N, C-alpha and C positions, 0 to 999 in steps of 0.2 A: 504494500500500500504506500502510495505517495500522497502526502497531504495537499489539499487545496491551499494555495497561498492567498491569504487575505491581504489585499493590497490597500494598506491604509492611506498611502499617498493618493491613489485614485479616488478612494472613498471620500477623503478630505476635500478633494477638488469638487466632488459632487455636492458636499455639504456647503462649501463656500459659494457655489453657483446658486443653490437654493436661497442662501442668505442674501446674496446680491439681488436676486429677483424680488424678494420680500422688501428689501431696502428701497429698491426702485419704486415699488408699489406704494410704500409709505410716503415717499417724496411726492409722487404724482397725485395721490388721493388725499393726503393729509398735510402736505408741506412739512414733513417731519423727517429728520435725519438722526438715526441712532448715533450716540456719541460714546466713545470709550476713552477713558483717561488711564494711562499707565504711569506709575511712579517708580523710579529707580533710584535707590540710595547707594552711593558708592560706585566702584568701578570693577565689579566682578566680571571678568571677561565673558563667561558663559551667559550671565544675565544680560549683558550688553547685546550680545548676538540675538538672544531670545526676544528682547524688547524691540530691537530693530525689525525683526521678522514680524512681530505682532503689529507694529505700526504700519509696515508695508502692506500686510494683508488686510488690515482694517480699511485703509484707503482704497485698496483694490475692489472691495465689495461695496464701496460707495458710502462708507460711514465717516463720521467726524472723528479724527484721531488727535489726541492730545498727549504729549509726553512731558513729564516733569522729572528732570535729572538733578538730584541733590548730592552735595558733597557727602563723603563717608562720615564726616564728623558733625553732620547736621543734628542739632538737638532733637530729642524725641518730641518735645513740645511743638517745635516748628513743623515736624512731619504731621502730627495730629491736627495742627491748625490747617495745613494744606488739605488733609482728608476732609475736614469739616467744610472748607470752602467748596470742594468738589461735591460733597453731599448736597449743598444748597444750590448748585449750578443746574438749572433746568435743561441745559444743553448736553449734560453728561448723564448717561443712563447706566454706564458700567464703570466701576472703579477697580483697578487691580494694583496692589502694591507688590512689587516683585520681591520674592524671597530668594535667598536669605537676606535678612537685614543685619546691619552691624550689631556687634555684641551689646552696645550700650542702649539699644532700642528694644523694648519689649514687644515682640512680634504679635503676641496674642492681644495686647492692648490696642495696637494699631489696627489689626484685622477687625476687632470688635467695635472699633470706632467708625468703621464704614457702615453707611446706611445698608441694612440687610437687603433692601430692594435693589441696590446697586452693586451688591457683592457678587460679581460675575465669576469669581473663583469658587464661590460656595463654601467658604471657610468660616464665615461668621457663626457664632454659637447658635444664633436663632435659626439659621438655615440648616445647621447640623441637626438641631432638634426637630425641625419641620420634616426633614428627610427621614429621620429615624422613626417618626410617628406617621409616615405615609401621607403627609400633607404637601401642598404645593410649595416648592422652595426653589432657590437657585442651587444647581447641582454642580459639584466639582467637575472640571472639564475633562480630565483624563478618564475617570470612571464613566462619564456620560459618553465619551467617544467609544469606549469598550462596549458599552451597552448597545449603542447604535450598530456597531459592526456585528455583534452577536445576533441582534434582531434581524439584520439584513441577511445573515447567513442561515439562521434557523427558522425564521418566521416567528412562531410561538416558542417561548422558552419554558412554558408551563410544565412542571413536573420533572424537569431535568435536574440532575444532581450537579451542583457547582461547588468547586473548592477554590477559595481565594487564599493564595499564599502571601501572607503579609497582613499586618494589622495597623498600618499607618492611618492617621487621620485624613491624609490627602488622597490615598487610593484604596487601601484595603477595607477599611470600615465602610465608607460610602459605597464602594463597589458591592459589598455584601448586602447593603440596604436596597440598592437598585435591583439586584438579582432577586431578593425576597419580594420586591414589589412586582416583579414579573413572574411570580409563583414558582421560582426555583426552590429546591431544597439546598440550603447553603451551609457549608462548613468553612469557618475561618481557621486556617492552619498557620503555624508559625514555628519559631525555633524550638519551642518547648513541646511541640506536638509529638506524642508518642507514635512510633511506627509511621512516620510521615510518608514514606513511599507507598504504603498500603492505603493510607487515606487518599492520596492523590489518585491512585489506581481506580478508585471507585467513582471518579468524576466524569460526567459527560462534558463538563466545561471546566477548564483550568485557567485561572487568571493568576499569573505569576508576577508578584510585585514585592520582591524581597531585597533587591539591590545586591544580589550575589551572582557574579558572572557564571553562567552555564551550570547553575546549581541543579536544575531538573534534567535528568537524563531520559532518554526515550523509554527505558524499561519502567519508568514511573507512570507512563501514560496509558490509559485504557485505549485499546484499538478503536479508532473512529472518533475519539474525543476531539473537541475544539480547544485549541490552546491559544490564549491571548497573553502575549509576553510584553509586560509593561516595562521590564528592566532595560536600562541603558547603561552599559558598563564598558569602560575602555580598558583593553588588555593589550599586552605586548605581543607582537608577532614574532615567531621564531627567526625570521629573516631580518628583523629589525623594524622599528616603527610600531604603531599601534593600530588597533581596529575596534569597532564597536560591536558588542555582543549583548544578548539579552540575558535574562535569568534562566532561560532554558537552553539546552544544547540543541540548536536548531536542527542539525543534520540527523541526529538520532531520533529526535521527537517527530520530525517530518516523516520518518519511515513508518510511524505507528499512528499518528494522529489523522483525523479526517480533514482537519483544517488548522492552519497555524498562521500567526502574524510574524513577519520577519522583523529583524532589528539590524539596521535601521529600515524605515519605510513601512512600519506597521502602526503601532499606537501613536508614536510621536507626532506625525502630521495631524492627527485627529485632535490633539489638545488645543492648538490654536484655532482650528476650525470650530471647535465647540465653544471656545471663548467668544468668537464672533456670534455664534448662535445664541449664547447666553445674553450677550449685549442686545441683540435683536429682541429676544424674549422680554428682557427687562424693560425695553422701550415700549413694547406693546402693552405690557402690564401697567406701566406708569400712566399710559393714556387710555386705558380701558378698552384696548383693541384686541381682536382675536389673536391668540398665540399662533405662531407658524407651525403647521403640521409637520411631524417627522423630525423636528429639531429640538424636542424636549424629552424629558424622561416620562 
């Protein structure tokens, strides 16, 4: 068996095209342009690349894009003041404060200062609580992207056994909540899980989000299972240099799985696409307009 390759890059392009169509419709019928503000504190190279990509894609789908770049030593109070200004700005529908933040800034305090309705990262404690109780919320982008790909591949997820490897607040926990919402039977596994390989072998869906390169081998995978690899790890190549790999050993897993996301080119591109979808959703909710179909949880 050779697994179907789930092309996240192509799927993300489809999502962005849907977003662009909805944005165009909002402009034509309501004279309304969704706005996204991204705040970057410091000069972390990976964050800078990510923020540039977000800004570029925001403009490409027709949205209003605002970037605030602050020095690494910016006082926490100044950052909180900026967040409050963006909360009050009617042209801004989504606010994202790029993580990680410098050590002197309390990230939880900053995230929870964002208006929950504009929290397009889905990290605010109010959105976490709403998601956990099955209510309408802003959903974290990476889990939302995983859910979209799973729905597209399977149709209905009802009754499937899902194992989420990892219990982070950013991916593992919200992913489990979303799968429960689609009527999966969900197990959250982690470093303390007893007989982890056997737990994973019982899964129709495996979502790997542990941050350990190639941790999951093919003999952990149930034949025909769908594997969503969230991990992005850089490892050294024998001939020199580095390459990106996921949390799963792609080659051995692809021999057993029914479908699998590659790294790179799988989950990664979906994260920014879902950020744009969340900004569109936030704009529609703010103005009492119908939410875009197929772009929410």
